[in-house]
MIZAKOL-266029 format. One line per field, with one value per residue: residue number from 1; x, y, z of N, C-alpha, C in turn. Coordinates in pm, whole numbers. Layout:
// MIZAKOL-266029
pos <- c(NUM; ...)
n.xx <- c(X; ...)
n.yy <- c(Y; ...)
n.zz <- c(Z; ...)
ca.xx <- c(X; ...)
ca.yy <- c(Y; ...)
ca.zz <- c(Z; ...)
c.xx <- c(X; ...)
c.yy <- c(Y; ...)
c.zz <- c(Z; ...)
// end
This chain:
// MIZAKOL-266029
pos <- c(1; 2; 3; 4; 5; 6; 7; 8; 9; 10; 11; 12; 13; 14; 15; 16; 17; 18; 19; 20; 21; 22; 23; 24; 25; 26; 27; 28; 29; 30; 31; 32; 33; 34; 35; 36; 37; 38; 39; 40; 41; 42; 43; 44; 45; 46; 47; 48; 49; 50; 51; 52; 53; 54; 55; 56; 57; 58; 59; 60; 61; 62; 63; 64; 65; 66; 67; 68; 69; 70; 71; 72; 73; 74; 75; 76; 77; 78; 79; 80; 81; 82; 83; 84; 85; 86; 87; 88; 89; 90; 91; 92; 93; 94; 95; 96; 97; 98; 99; 100; 101; 102; 103; 104; 105; 106; 107; 108; 109; 110; 111; 112; 113; 114; 115; 116; 117; 118; 119; 120; 121; 122; 123; 124; 125; 126; 127; 128; 129; 130; 131; 132; 133; 134; 135; 136; 137; 138; 139; 140; 141; 142; 143; 144; 145; 146; 147; 148; 149; 150)
n.xx <- c(1505; 1221; 1084; 982; 813; 868; 677; 731; 758; 726; 958; 861; 645; 315; -12; -179; -444; -476; -631; -606; -691; -606; -307; -137; 118; 298; 362; 151; -48; -316; -425; -653; -592; -365; -186; -248; -12; 266; 554; 747; 986; 1211; 1267; 1473; 1600; 1471; 1375; 1586; 1801; 1624; 1467; 1640; 1751; 1675; 1601; 1359; 1034; 815; 479; 155; -180; -384; -327; -407; -293; -132; -64; 280; 362; 528; 405; 249; 136; -113; -184; -463; -486; -536; -418; -150; 145; 308; 589; 613; 589; 312; 284; 392; 618; 603; 633; 367; 211; -32; -323; -595; -912; -1169; -1413; -1346; -1384; -1301; -1102; -1110; -1177; -1447; -1522; -1796; -2019; -2135; -1984; -1744; -1525; -1221; -1094; -788; -462; -160; 176; 530; 869; 1223; 1458; 1483; 1376; 1036; 686; 394; 73; -198; -485; -748; -920; -762; -643; -606; -553; -417; -158; 2; 348; 522; 769; 1121; 1341; 1663; 1889; 2133; 2478; 2755)
n.yy <- c(-873; -891; -1179; -1184; -1246; -1303; -1368; -1655; -1895; -2232; -2504; -2745; -3007; -2946; -3075; -3254; -3196; -2940; -2632; -2307; -1961; -1761; -1572; -1267; -1226; -1382; -1199; -1029; -1181; -1297; -1484; -1657; -1683; -1833; -2144; -2475; -2551; -2352; -2131; -1925; -1678; -1625; -1335; -1210; -1288; -1379; -1627; -1796; -2055; -2227; -2145; -1998; -1673; -1597; -1853; -2072; -2107; -2373; -2376; -2473; -2443; -2611; -2794; -2814; -2578; -2608; -2554; -2508; -2545; -2392; -2104; -1918; -1602; -1405; -1075; -850; -596; -335; -340; -342; -175; 101; 1; -245; -606; -798; -1047; -1266; -1498; -1713; -1899; -2088; -2046; -2044; -2153; -2014; -1958; -2217; -2119; -1959; -2020; -1980; -1774; -1457; -1344; -1208; -1019; -1044; -775; -694; -805; -807; -956; -1057; -1261; -1428; -1510; -1653; -1607; -1672; -1549; -1611; -1455; -1136; -1322; -1332; -1294; -1256; -1120; -1153; -1018; -1204; -1087; -923; -1070; -1233; -1494; -1800; -2008; -2327; -2391; -2630; -2723; -2649; -2499; -2458; -2187; -2224; -2243; -2060)
n.zz <- c(876; 677; 526; 210; -96; -442; -721; -913; -1170; -1066; -1067; -1020; -1124; -1236; -1168; -1430; -1454; -1375; -1406; -1486; -1490; -1774; -1752; -1783; -1682; -1419; -1231; -1229; -1131; -920; -631; -723; -994; -1020; -1085; -939; -813; -758; -784; -563; -541; -282; -95; 117; 450; 678; 749; 741; 861; 735; 512; 278; 157; -180; -251; -406; -318; -325; -373; -268; -359; -290; -85; 251; 489; 812; 1164; 1219; 958; 678; 521; 257; 263; 131; 91; 94; -152; -47; 201; 166; 201; 32; -157; -35; -56; -184; -88; 175; 322; 587; 900; 1015; 1323; 1458; 1315; 1116; 1284; 1310; 1206; 995; 684; 420; 198; 32; 364; 541; 820; 1050; 1054; 1298; 1494; 1757; 1764; 1619; 1364; 1371; 1241; 1341; 1279; 1239; 1228; 1200; 1208; 1281; 1572; 1586; 1634; 1437; 1439; 1247; 1107; 972; 789; 640; 448; 128; 70; 207; 149; 140; 182; 14; -54; -97; -318; -327; -394; -642; -579; -707)
ca.xx <- c(1446; 1105; 1090; 869; 831; 835; 620; 816; 708; 797; 1010; 787; 539; 179; -99; -231; -581; -476; -685; -596; -726; -487; -245; -36; 245; 277; 375; 19; -145; -373; -440; -739; -535; -246; -208; -255; 124; 342; 677; 770; 1126; 1220; 1344; 1498; 1659; 1408; 1346; 1710; 1850; 1521; 1438; 1738; 1728; 1698; 1543; 1224; 940; 711; 359; 33; -309; -484; -294; -442; -183; -160; 41; 411; 394; 560; 289; 255; 20; -146; -258; -549; -407; -554; -337; -9; 204; 396; 723; 609; 535; 176; 293; 503; 630; 634; 596; 238; 207; -173; -405; -719; -1013; -1252; -1523; -1294; -1394; -1233; -1049; -1099; -1270; -1505; -1575; -1936; -2017; -2179; -1896; -1625; -1420; -1146; -1025; -644; -364; -31; 291; 656; 993; 1334; 1566; 1487; 1265; 922; 555; 305; -69; -256; -630; -784; -988; -660; -580; -674; -530; -304; -120; 107; 476; 541; 908; 1216; 1449; 1769; 1966; 2260; 2599; 2857)
ca.yy <- c(-843; -975; -1259; -1166; -1335; -1259; -1481; -1713; -2030; -2339; -2608; -2867; -3034; -2924; -3183; -3235; -3148; -2801; -2534; -2172; -1855; -1706; -1461; -1201; -1249; -1421; -1080; -967; -1281; -1302; -1626; -1741; -1697; -1917; -2289; -2541; -2547; -2243; -2099; -1788; -1655; -1564; -1211; -1183; -1400; -1392; -1768; -1872; -2130; -2314; -2094; -1890; -1569; -1639; -1984; -2073; -2184; -2440; -2346; -2543; -2381; -2711; -2863; -2725; -2553; -2625; -2500; -2569; -2537; -2264; -2062; -1795; -1519; -1306; -964; -769; -479; -216; -353; -346; -40; 125; -57; -379; -714; -838; -1180; -1295; -1638; -1725; -2028; -2072; -2086; -2072; -2145; -1938; -2035; -2302; -2049; -1898; -2131; -1950; -1639; -1357; -1356; -1081; -1027; -1005; -633; -672; -877; -739; -1057; -1062; -1386; -1406; -1614; -1614; -1661; -1628; -1549; -1652; -1355; -1165; -1404; -1243; -1343; -1157; -1150; -1095; -1034; -1280; -1003; -854; -1168; -1291; -1639; -1862; -2129; -2406; -2414; -2775; -2757; -2538; -2519; -2364; -2122; -2292; -2164; -2061)
ca.zz <- c(747; 651; 406; 120; -209; -577; -792; -1016; -1197; -997; -1154; -990; -1220; -1188; -1214; -1565; -1446; -1330; -1498; -1428; -1582; -1839; -1681; -1866; -1616; -1281; -1148; -1225; -1087; -787; -597; -807; -1128; -1017; -1090; -808; -758; -819; -712; -517; -506; -150; -89; 259; 523; 811; 778; 727; 746; 677; 378; 257; 56; -318; -278; -462; -238; -403; -296; -310; -326; -254; 40; 362; 583; 954; 1251; 1196; 816; 617; 442; 178; 296; 28; 149; 9; -196; 37; 322; 127; 202; -83; -147; 23; -139; -149; -26; 266; 360; 730; 960; 1084; 1464; 1486; 1194; 1136; 1356; 1223; 1138; 871; 589; 295; 183; 137; 476; 588; 957; 1066; 1091; 1436; 1586; 1810; 1760; 1494; 1336; 1354; 1215; 1400; 1206; 1298; 1152; 1285; 1210; 1424; 1619; 1606; 1593; 1377; 1451; 1126; 1096; 852; 690; 560; 359; 13; 69; 276; 76; 206; 115; 14; -83; -115; -415; -287; -500; -668; -556; -811)
c.xx <- c(1331; 1127; 965; 898; 794; 786; 712; 763; 792; 848; 941; 675; 404; 93; -159; -372; -589; -530; -679; -636; -599; -437; -140; 103; 215; 293; 243; -85; -193; -403; -535; -682; -419; -280; -209; -121; 201; 466; 684; 917; 1132; 1313; 1360; 1546; 1594; 1372; 1469; 1743; 1745; 1486; 1532; 1693; 1760; 1642; 1407; 1139; 835; 585; 238; -90; -406; -454; -325; -325; -229; -45; 169; 455; 445; 444; 320; 125; 4; -233; -349; -471; -420; -475; -187; 44; 293; 537; 726; 554; 394; 176; 409; 501; 677; 600; 469; 248; 64; -253; -529; -821; -1104; -1365; -1477; -1284; -1318; -1183; -1091; -1211; -1319; -1562; -1722; -1940; -2058; -2089; -1780; -1504; -1355; -1080; -879; -574; -235; 79; 418; 766; 1106; 1440; 1511; 1365; 1149; 795; 473; 161; -140; -406; -664; -854; -892; -603; -670; -663; -416; -278; -2; 232; 505; 685; 990; 1320; 1553; 1844; 2097; 2376; 2688; 2804)
c.yy <- c(-939; -1054; -1234; -1250; -1265; -1382; -1525; -1853; -2134; -2439; -2741; -2883; -3004; -3037; -3151; -3177; -3002; -2711; -2399; -2071; -1803; -1582; -1400; -1231; -1294; -1302; -1007; -1058; -1256; -1448; -1707; -1769; -1796; -2064; -2348; -2542; -2439; -2216; -1952; -1776; -1575; -1444; -1175; -1308; -1425; -1535; -1857; -1939; -2219; -2275; -1976; -1791; -1625; -1776; -1967; -2164; -2242; -2434; -2418; -2467; -2482; -2788; -2770; -2704; -2575; -2565; -2580; -2566; -2398; -2231; -1935; -1721; -1412; -1198; -898; -643; -358; -222; -361; -203; -22; 70; -196; -478; -747; -974; -1184; -1445; -1641; -1867; -2006; -2128; -2125; -2050; -2059; -2022; -2112; -2230; -1971; -2011; -2108; -1807; -1587; -1373; -1218; -1104; -988; -861; -605; -738; -790; -833; -1057; -1199; -1355; -1531; -1563; -1685; -1609; -1627; -1575; -1544; -1215; -1247; -1310; -1315; -1227; -1206; -1077; -1123; -1103; -1195; -917; -943; -1209; -1443; -1675; -1994; -2197; -2415; -2563; -2817; -2631; -2581; -2413; -2311; -2196; -2197; -2173; -2025)
c.zz <- c(721; 523; 327; -2; -339; -650; -904; -1045; -1126; -1098; -1128; -1091; -1157; -1241; -1350; -1563; -1403; -1440; -1429; -1534; -1648; -1766; -1773; -1812; -1475; -1187; -1135; -1164; -945; -757; -685; -945; -1134; -1032; -949; -737; -832; -735; -676; -482; -377; -154; 59; 330; 659; 845; 762; 861; 679; 534; 354; 150; -82; -352; -344; -374; -332; -318; -355; -265; -267; -126; 157; 458; 727; 1034; 1230; 1051; 780; 523; 366; 205; 189; 91; 47; -29; -106; 168; 293; 120; 79; -58; -85; -78; -93; -79; 71; 293; 504; 775; 1041; 1226; 1501; 1358; 1222; 1212; 1260; 1151; 1015; 769; 459; 299; 47; 239; 515; 727; 957; 1116; 1235; 1539; 1632; 1808; 1622; 1481; 1307; 1307; 1278; 1325; 1273; 1194; 1251; 1305; 1183; 1463; 1655; 1561; 1539; 1392; 1339; 1125; 965; 748; 608; 450; 243; 15; 164; 205; 146; 119; 127; -15; -104; -218; -386; -408; -517; -649; -679; -940)
// end
């Protein structure tokens, strides 16, 4: 099962200097509208036991992700199939190439080369190769708040 995420305010404190555009609901938010640190509730067990179903992933927009980090990938709406979440949380295997300076990324129209990011999940063990031009953002997961039992 793929681990996807539902947006939920993080219990972690956000820096006092954080300025975000007003949002009606975090469920309506897009990456630019979110605070520097936010929370995503995990839906699925593909990263268990590292990130169990129901946990809240604390996500940073400002800390740069690197290979080995858990990341939250935000897909452009046109690449989200009906019934799927716009975000997924996976472990980054290969970061975007250095020429991808920001997101959303647009490929050069005359290029035959596609910029990729490679991520993985654990259950079942699988790697995903995602074209950078399908993404709105990649944010680093900086912490996990596990669901309380009982």
